[in-house]
C-alpha positions in Angstrom: -11.3 20.2 -17.3 -10.5 16.8 -16.1 -9.2 14.5 -18.5 -9.8 10.5 -18.6 -6.6 8.4 -19.1 -7.1 4.8 -20.0 -4.5 2.1 -19.3 -5.4 -1.3 -20.3 -3.7 -4.8 -19.0 -4.2 -8.4 -19.5 -3.5 -11.0 -16.2 -3.2 -14.5 -16.8 -3.2 -17.1 -14.0 -1.6 -20.4 -14.9 -2.6 -23.4 -12.4 -3.5 -26.9 -12.3 -7.0 -27.6 -13.6 -7.4 -30.1 -11.1 -6.2 -27.9 -7.9 -7.9 -27.8 -4.3 -9.7 -24.9 -2.8 -9.8 -22.9 -5.8 -11.6 -20.3 -4.1 -7.9 -19.0 -3.1 -7.0 -18.2 -6.5 -10.2 -16.1 -7.4 -9.2 -14.3 -4.0 -5.8 -14.0 -5.0 -6.9 -12.8 -8.5 -8.9 -10.0 -7.1 -6.4 -8.9 -4.7 -3.8 -8.7 -7.6 -6.5 -6.2 -9.7 -6.9 -4.0 -7.1 -3.4 -3.8 -5.9 -2.5 -3.2 -9.7 -4.9 -0.3 -9.6 -3.4 1.3 -6.5 0.0 1.0 -8.1 -1.3 2.8 -11.4 -2.6 5.4 -9.1 0.6 5.9 -7.2 2.4 6.5 -10.4 -0.5 8.5 -11.6 0.1 11.0 -8.7 3.3 12.2 -10.2 1.7 14.2 -12.5 -1.9 14.9 -10.8 -2.1 14.9 -6.7 -6.0 14.1 -7.0 -6.2 11.4 -9.4 -9.0 8.9 -9.2 -9.1 5.3 -10.6 -12.0 3.1 -11.7 -11.0 -0.4 -13.2 -12.8 -2.1 -15.8 -13.5 -5.7 -16.9 -13.2 -5.8 -20.6 -13.1 -9.6 -21.0 -13.0 -12.8 -19.4 -11.2 -16.2 -21.0 -11.4 -19.5 -19.4 -8.6 -21.9 -19.6 -5.8 -20.4 -17.7 -8.2 -17.9 -16.3 -7.6 -14.6 -18.5 -8.9 -11.2 -17.6 -8.6 -8.2 -20.0 -8.9 -5.2 -17.9 -8.7 -1.1 -18.2 -7.9 1.2 -15.7 -9.4 4.7 -16.2 -7.5 7.4 -14.6 -9.3 10.7 -14.0 -6.6 13.7 -13.9 -8.2 17.0 -12.5 -6.3 20.6 -13.4 -4.2 20.5 -10.1 -0.8 20.1 -11.4 -1.3 21.1 -15.4 0.7 23.7 -16.9 -0.5 23.4 -20.6 -3.4 22.2 -22.0 -2.7 18.7 -22.9 -4.6 18.1 -26.1 -3.9 14.2 -25.9 -3.6 11.9 -23.0 -1.4 9.2 -24.7 1.7 10.2 -23.4 0.4 9.7 -19.8 -1.0 6.6 -20.8 2.2 5.3 -22.1 3.9 6.7 -19.1 1.5 4.6 -16.5 1.7 1.4 -18.7 5.8 1.8 -18.8 6.0 2.5 -15.4 4.1 -0.1 -14.3 6.1 -2.7 -16.1 8.9 -1.5 -14.2 7.7 -2.0 -11.4 6.1 -5.4 -11.8 9.9 -5.9 -13.5 11.4 -4.9 -10.1 9.0 -7.6 -8.4 9.7 -10.5 -11.1 13.4 -10.1 -10.8 12.8 -10.6 -6.7 14.4 -7.3 -5.4 13.4 -5.8 -2.3 16.1 -3.8 -0.9 15.8 0.2 -0.6 18.7 0.8 -3.0 16.6 -1.3 -5.6 13.7 0.7 -5.0 15.4 4.2 -5.2 16.8 2.6 -8.7 13.1 1.9 -9.6 11.8 5.4 -8.8 14.8 7.0 -10.8 13.7 4.5 -13.8 10.4 5.7 -13.7 11.5 9.2 -13.6 13.4 8.7 -16.6 10.1 7.3 -18.2 8.6 10.7 -17.9 11.4 12.4 -18.9 11.5 10.5 -22.2 7.3 11.1 -22.4 8.3 15.0 -21.8 5.5 15.1 -19.0 7.5 17.9 -17.2 6.4 20.2 -20.1 2.5 19.8 -19.2 2.6 18.7 -15.6 4.5 19.8 -12.4 6.3 16.4 -12.3 7.1 15.3 -8.9 9.2 12.0 -8.2 7.1 9.2 -7.2 6.3 8.9 -3.2 8.6 6.1 -2.2 6.6 4.8 0.9 3.6 4.8 -1.2 5.4 2.8 -3.9 6.3 0.4 -1.6 3.4 -0.3 0.1 1.7 -0.5 -3.3 4.2 -3.1 -4.4 4.0 -5.2 -1.1 0.2 -5.2 -2.2 1.0 -6.7 -5.5 3.3 -9.3 -3.8 1.2 -10.3 -1.1 -1.6 -10.9 -3.9 0.4 -14.1 -4.8 0.9 -15.6 -1.1 -2.0 -17.8 -1.8 -0.5 -19.4 -5.0 1.5 -22.6 -5.1 5.0 -23.1 -6.7 3.5 -24.1 -9.5 1.3 -21.6 -10.2 1.9 -18.0 -11.5 0.4 -14.7 -13.0 1.6 -12.9 -16.3 0.8 -9.6 -16.6 0.9 -8.0 -19.9 0.2 -4.3 -21.8 -0.2 -3.6 -25.2 3.3 -2.2 -25.2 5.5 -4.0 -22.5 6.6 -7.2 -22.4 5.1 -9.7 -20.0 5.9 -9.9 -16.5 5.7 -12.9 -14.4 4.7 -13.0 -10.6 4.8 -15.9 -8.3 4.7 -16.8 -4.7 8.0 -16.3 -1.9 9.0 -13.0 -3.7 10.9 -11.0 -0.5 8.8 -8.3 0.6 9.8 -4.7 0.8 10.8 -3.6 4.4 8.8 -0.5 4.7 10.6 0.7 7.9 13.7 0.4 6.0 12.3 2.7 3.5 11.3 5.0 5.9 14.7 5.2 7.8 16.5 5.8 4.5 14.0 8.8 4.1 14.3 10.3 7.5 16.1 13.1 8.4 14.9 14.2 11.8 13.4 11.8 14.6 11.5 13.3 17.3 10.6 11.0 20.2 7.6 12.0 22.9 6.5 10.3 25.8 2.7 11.3 27.4 -0.2 10.0 29.6 -3.5 9.8 28.0 -6.7 8.1 28.0 -7.6 5.9 25.1 -10.9 4.5 24.9 -11.1 0.9 24.0 -12.6 0.1 20.5 -11.4 -3.4 19.8 -9.0 -5.4 22.1 -6.3 -7.8 20.7 -7.4 -11.0 22.1 -4.7 -12.9 20.5 -1.8 -11.0 21.4 -0.4 -10.7 17.9 -1.9 -7.5 16.7 -2.7 -4.0 17.7 -5.5 -2.8 20.0 -8.2 -0.2 18.5 -8.8 2.9 20.5 -10.7 6.2 20.4 -8.9 9.4 21.2 -11.3 12.1 21.0 -12.7 12.2 17.4 -9.5 10.2 16.3 -9.0 6.6 15.8 -5.9 4.8 17.1 -4.4 1.7 16.4 -1.3 0.8 18.8 0.3 -2.3 20.1 0.6 -2.6 23.9 4.3 -3.4 25.0 3.5 -3.9 28.6 3.9 -7.7 28.9 3.1 -8.1 32.6 -0.3 -6.3 32.2 -0.8 -8.2 29.0 -0.4 -11.6 30.5 -2.6 -10.8 33.2 -5.6 -9.6 30.6 -5.1 -13.0 28.5 -5.3 -14.7 31.6 -8.5 -13.5 32.8 -7.2 -11.6 35.9 -7.6 -8.1 34.2 -11.2 -7.8 32.4 -11.7 -4.9 29.9 -14.5 -4.1 27.6 -15.2 -2.1 24.5 -16.0 1.4 25.8 -13.6 1.5 29.0 -10.7 3.6 28.8 -6.9 2.8 29.5 -4.9 5.3 31.2 -1.4 4.7 29.5 2.0 5.8 28.9 2.5 6.5 25.1 5.6 6.6 23.3 5.4 8.6 19.9 7.9 8.5 17.0 7.6 10.8 14.4 9.9 10.7 11.6 10.4 14.0 9.2 12.3 13.8 5.8 14.8 16.4 4.7 12.0 19.1 3.8 10.4 18.6 7.4 7.5 16.4 6.1 6.1 14.0 8.3 7.0 10.6 7.0 5.5 8.4 9.7 3.8 8.6 13.4 4.1 5.5 15.2 2.3 5.1 18.8 3.1 2.4 21.0 1.8 1.7 24.5 4.7 1.4 26.9 2.7 0.8 29.9 -0.8 0.7 31.1 -1.1 2.6 34.3 -5.1 2.2 35.2 -8.9 1.3 34.1 -11.3 3.9 33.8 -14.8 1.7 33.6 -17.6 3.0 31.2 -20.5 3.9 33.4 -23.4 3.9 31.3 -26.2 6.6 32.8 
């Protein structure tokens, strides 16, 4: 039987009413709502692996721009041990774990060691709520937590130094979020979790979906039924491409030498799988019938 867990919270944005480009504030506000919802989901997955979430707007107040919201999390039976009569302990756990996570950002923390400390703090909150008696509790996924926190952090990038968010919940203190907080280094988190790294090189054909015309992002390819995003590191070929000496279009295929780096944790679970194109060897044109 599915159980609904409701987790309310308020977001207040303080800003200068004569501010320029006000649309950026609404964009930032929407990004923060979505990122907090994702953070709640990451936390809820410690007690239920197939949790789903829906966010609702309960009220909206003008003045400082205040939104009263509640996140409805649907827990399935997957990780349940006993028949949970009340969802209150889970709701309190998510609320307090969210507050601890936002406090991590509010205090300007970003290191892996501090992130591991937050993980322990979340585990202690779960222990106090006796969640292990009703669920097969697992520690929060550190990479997912880091990614969710970075999303929350990214939502403040559009704010000026005079603007800030305040996030409150019924049973926790307010947490302030401002622009300029350092981001968590995702690769550093991966390395801290990595017990074994396997590197392979191979030659393959990648069909171009979307080239990188600006030279600062990844190319998008099709490889069989898979969608692949990869950065091309072959500087000589890239220079020719950006100078128009080499022309390729979506549908063409590149024969490439690929380096694939797979990182595994101590239990042999795949943490990350990174693909880089180290050399472009040739082009196969798309010849339509």
